[in-house]
C-alpha positions, -999 to +999 in steps of 0.1 A: +295-168+700+301-172+735+331-154+750+360-179+760+365-190+796+395-201+816+382-236+810+381-231+773+415-218+773+430-246+793+410-273+770+428-254+741+462-256+755+456-290+768+447-303+730+475-282+716+498-301+740+487-333+735+487-331+696+522-318+695+536-341+719+548-370+694+586-370+683+577-358+646+547-335+656+544-302+638+522-270+649+502-281+618+489-314+640+473-290+664+455-270+637+418-266+642+398-291+621+363-281+631+342-246+630+317-243+659+291-215+653+258-206+672+229-194+652+197-184+672+205-206+702+216-237+678+251-247+677+265-260+644+295-280+640+313-281+605+343-296+593+368-268+583+371-266+547+408-261+551+413-293+574+440-315+557+422-349+569+383-350+567+362-378+583+349-403+556+378-399+531+406-420+523+443-408+515+433-395+481+404-373+497+378-393+476+347-407+492+351-440+473+387-441+487+374-454+523+393-487+537+373-518+538+360-529+573 
């Protein structure tokens, strides 16, 4: 994986600041929710298995618990 640059560090700081700015925000709100890896020149983005909120799932974490459009 590539070495973090100053731009990467600034983006991470800005993201953290934005996600913890709300009055009742916690450090957990700024926790990483994705994992990015590079394999043979291919970048892969996966949802972190420990992420408390996952795309496509409703409040119970079940696929069928998605709010209707």
